[in-house]
N, C-alpha and C positions, 0 to 999 in steps of 0.2 A: 344593470345596463353594461354590456361589454362592447368596446369599440376596438377595431384593429387599425393600426397605422404602420407606416414604415419608419417613423421617428417620433418620439414623444420628447418634448422639451419641458423641462421643470424651470419655470422662471420666464417672465415676459419682459424683462429690462432690455437694455441695449443689446447685450450679447445674445440673449435668448431670441429677441425679435429679429435680429439680423440672421441668425442661423435658420429660423423658421422662414424667412423671406427668401433666402438663397435656396433652401431645399425645396420649398414649394415651387418656386420658379423652375427648378430642375425636374419637376415632375413627381416629387415625393409626396405622399400623404402624410401630413404633419399635424400634430396636436400640440398647442402650447398650454401649459397649466400655469396660471398667474393667480396668486392669492389676494393681491390688492386690486381695488377698483382704480381705474384711470379716469381722469388725470389724478396723479398723486405727487405730493412734494416729497422730497428725499434729502438726506444729508449727504451732500455732494458738492464738489467744487465747481461743477458745470462746465469746465473748460474742455473743448475738444480740439486736439492738435491738427495743424494743418495736414499732417500725414494721413488723416482719416478722410480728407475731402475726395480723393479718388475713389475710395470705397463707397462714399455716400453718393457720388455721381453715377457709379455702376448700379447701385441699388435703385436709382431714380428718385432719390429723396433729397439731393443736394439743393435743388432750387428752393424747396420748402424750408429746408434747414437754414439757408442763407437769408431768406425772407424773414424768418422769425428770430435769428440769433442776434446777439449784440455785436459791436463794432470789432473789427479786426484787432487782434492783440499785436501790436507792433513794438511794444517795449516791455521789458521785465524789470522788476525793482526789488529793492530790499528795504524794508522799514524795520529798523531795530534801534532801541533806546531813542536818542535824538537824531539818529542818521536817517536820511532819506537819499538812497542811491538808485540810479536808473541806468539802463543800458539798452541797446537795441535787441529786439528778438531776432534770432536768426530766421532767415526766410527759407521756406521749403519749397522745393521744385515739384509742384504738384501736377502741373500740366492741365490742360483743358481751359476752356473759357469759363469765367465766373468762379473758378476754384480758389483764386488768391493764393498767396504763399504764407499766410498766417492763420493761426487758430482763432476760433471764436467760442463764446459761451452761449449755452441755451438751457433754460431751467429744465429739470427732469419732468416736471408735469407736462412739458411741451414735447421733449425729446422722445420720452418713452411712448406717449401716445401716438406720435407721428410714426415711429418705426413699427409698432405693433399693428397700427391701422394698415400699413403697407403689407404686412405679413398676411393679415386677414384677407385683403383684396387679392393677394396672389394665390389664395386657396388654403391657407393654414386655418385649421379649426382651433378657435381660441376659447378655452375654458377659464372663464374669469367672472367673478372671484371664486376660484376653486383652490384647495390645498392638496398637495400630494401628501398622503398620510402614510403609505407604505410602498416599498418597491422590492419585488421578489423576481425570481427567475424560474420559469416553469417551461419545460419542453423546449428549450433553445430560445425562447423569447422572454422579454422582460414584462412583468405584470405590475403596472402602477395603479394603485388604488387612491382615488381622489374623492374629496368631500367638498361639497358646497359650503359657502360661508355660513349659511343658516343651519347647517348640519342636517337639513331635510332630505337631501339627495346625495346619493353616492354613485360612483361609476368606476369601472375598470377599464384601463387603456392597456392594450398589448401591442408590442413593437419589438422588432429585433435590435433597434438602436435607441438608446435614451441618452439625452444630452442634458446635463445638470448645469444650469445658469442661475441657480438660486442665490448667488451672493455668498458672502462669507460671515456677515455680521449676525444675521438673525438665526435664532435656535430653530430646530425642527426635528421631525421624527425619521428623516432619511439618515442612513449611515454616513453620508458625506457632509451632513450639516453640523453647525456648531453645537457643541455640548458646553455646559457650564464649566468654567475653569475655576481653579483657586484665585482668589483675589490677590493681586500684586500691585505694589505701590506704583509700578512702571506702566500699568494698563493705560491705554490711551482712550479718551472720551472725546467724542466729536460734536461740534456744535455748528449751526448754520443759520443765517438770516438774510433777508433782502432789506435793502434800504432804497429810499428815494431822496432826490435832492443832494447826492453826495458830491464832493468837490474833487474826487479823484479824476485825473485827466483820462479822457476817453482813449482806449487803446493801450493802457498801462495795466499790467498785472503784477503787483508787488507781492513778494513773500513777506510775511509778518513773523518776526521772531521776538518772543516775550518769555520771561522766566517760566520754565516748565513746559513750554509748548511752542507751536508754530501755527500759522494760518496763511490765508491768502484772500485777496480781494480782486474781483473782476467785474467789468460791466457786462451784463447779461440782457436778456430780452426785455422789451417793454420799459426801456429807460430805467431799469433797476440796476442796483449794484449788489453783488453777492459776497458775503463775508463767510468764510468757513474756517474752522480752526480745530486743532487737536490739543489736548492738554493731558498731562500725566494725572493719575488718580490722587497722588499725594499732594500735588499742586492744586488740583481741583478742590480737595478738602480744605486746603489753606484759604482759597478764595471764598469758600462758603462760610468758614469761621470769621473771616474778615468782614463779611457783609451778610450777617445772619438774617436780615430782613429781605434780601433779594433771593430770587430763584437762582438755580445753578447757572443757566445760561446768562443771566444779567450779571451775576457775580464775575463770571469769566470775562464777559465783555468789558466791565469796569476795569478789571485787571489789565486787560489788553490796552485799553485807552490810556491807563495811568503809566503804562510802561513804554508806549510807543507813540512818539510824536507824529508820526505819518498817519496813524489811524485817527488821532485826535483831530488833525487838520482836515483829513479827507471827509470825516463824518461829523464836522462841527455843527452843521445846520441840517444834517440828514434826519430823516424820520423813518422809524421802523415799518416795514410793509409786510403785515402778517406776523404770525407768532414764530419764535425761535423753535428750531427743531434740534434734537439730540439724539445720540445713539452711542452705545459702547457697552462693554469695552471692545475696541478694535485691536487686532494683532496681526498687522501686515506681514505675510510670509508666503512662501511657496507651499501650496497645500498638497495634500495626498492625492494619489491618482484615484480615478473613479473605480467603481466595481467592474468586473469582467463585462465587456461589451457596453460600457457606459463612458462617456466623455465629459470632462470638466471645462467649462469655458468662463470667461469673465473673471470676477473675483473669486469664484469658487475654485478656479485653477490656480491662481496666484495673484497676490495683492502687493503692489509697490506702496511705500509710504505715501500718503496724500501730499506730502511736501513737494513732489515733482509733478503734481497735477496731470498725471497720465492714465488714471483709472478708467475713464470712459473710453478713451482711445485704445487702451490695451483690451478692453472687453470687446470693442468692435472687431479689432483685428484677430483676436483669438478665435471668434466665430468664424471669421473668413478662413483663417488657416485650417481649421477643422473641416468646414463645409467643402473646401476645394478638394480635400482628400476623399471625403465621402462621395461627392458627386463624380469624382474621377473613376471610382470603382463602385458605382451604386448598385448594380446587379448583384456584385459579390457581397456588398454591405447588406443588402436586403436578405440575402441567404445566410448571413453571419459568417462567411468564410474569410472575409478580408479584414475583419475587425481588429484582430490582434496586430497585424502589420500596420494598419492604419493608426492605431494607438501608439505604436512605436514611432512612426513618423511624425505624428502630431506632437509627441512629447519632445522629440528633437527639434522640431520647428519652434515650439514654444520657447525652449531654453534658448536657442539661437537668437531669437528675436527680442526676448523680454528679460532675460537674466541680468543684463547690464543695467536695465532700469531698476530692477530690485536692489542691486548693489548701490547704484547712485542714490536711491531713495534712502536706504539704510544709513549711508555715510552722511548725506545732508541733514538727516533727521537727528542723527547722533550729535552733530555739531550744533545744530539749532537748539537742542534741549539742554545743553550745558552753557552756563554763563561764560566760562572761559573760551569755549569753542565759538559761541556767537560773537563775543567781542573780537576774537582774533579774525574771524571771517570778515567782520565789518571793517576792521582796520585794514585788512588786506584789500578789500574791494574799494575802500576809499583811495587807495593808491592806484589801483588797476581795476576800474569799473567794468572794463571789457570782460572781466572773468564771470560777470553776470550772464553774458552772452554765451560764453563758453559752457557754463553750468546748464544753460537750456539746451545746448547741444548734447551734452553728456546724459540729460535726462531723456533724450529721444525725441525732441520736438521737431527735428528735420530728418530723422533717420527713417527711410522707407521700410516697411515691413514686408519681408520676402515670403510671399504666399504662393504666387504662381510658380509652377515648376517644381514644388516640393513633391517627392514621390515616396511611395510607401512600399 
């Protein structure tokens, strides 16, 4: 089976679905290849910054998002040792009715399904659950070979443009996907769970700092609380040795509760809703460029440390940055003539909009993972709690992404 498109998108998460939706609405023939069946749970902090609301509104999904999502996040906090510190979340000027000035959280089982459904309704062809097994270039076009989950069916998709939105954590056979790395004590492993009947005040999103790692909590959809965290390999090993009868996630959770009064109080009477999820190792970094004529978006392009809670928002905006360029020169893109200049403009736009988030995330994560750094930050914030608000600004919570007007 051979099918021809003008764009093939590998990955149907937030970045891939937004790219498919934008291109399909602009008249492109688009294929989306997604290996997982939806709805699916995923290790993710679930927070979407207010700066994404204008994009969701333009895509026609804001109303559905707001109806499903948790409460507006109007406060940021820091829970470290016995300290519980809070400050106001800076308000973003998002414009428009119903957009609000604060971010909200929505589980990936809902967000991903919502966005991919809108892409399909706009005309994108969704191959799900199919896996991209190989990507080559023949006769000036990309050839992507895909395999159905049951391995009974195979297909070949041909297109001048390929967009890689496969994330950065899962290994795969494509040249841009993760390969197995040498084990390092500093490798980060991520865990996530939902809870019900939590005592955390609605609208508060605290950063959790504990020995060897960091995390966050936020109220999400369905009156649930989402807790996600990252911990270094060597500290994960210590947790498991200290609690040999517990699973890895439960051992980390007990470590967090014993280290962090704010978590103990917020989850004193809470009950686990569903199983713990885990993934790793994760290595937040600016990733390599795509192959000639291909483009990386979402976590595949670059990944800030989860400590700043900007992963989903960066994924959404990276898709828009790229698609604005492709749509602006779509006839040339279809013919392959404009792709090198579009790639240069996209790379420049990505760095201009997101490099500061990578730097802020690396700085905050370094401070959080060391006892001396965490204690120093806590001491400073006790004297100047408004620094929490400033930290939210530095991480990009109110900074608009410059997409329109970018030229190639």
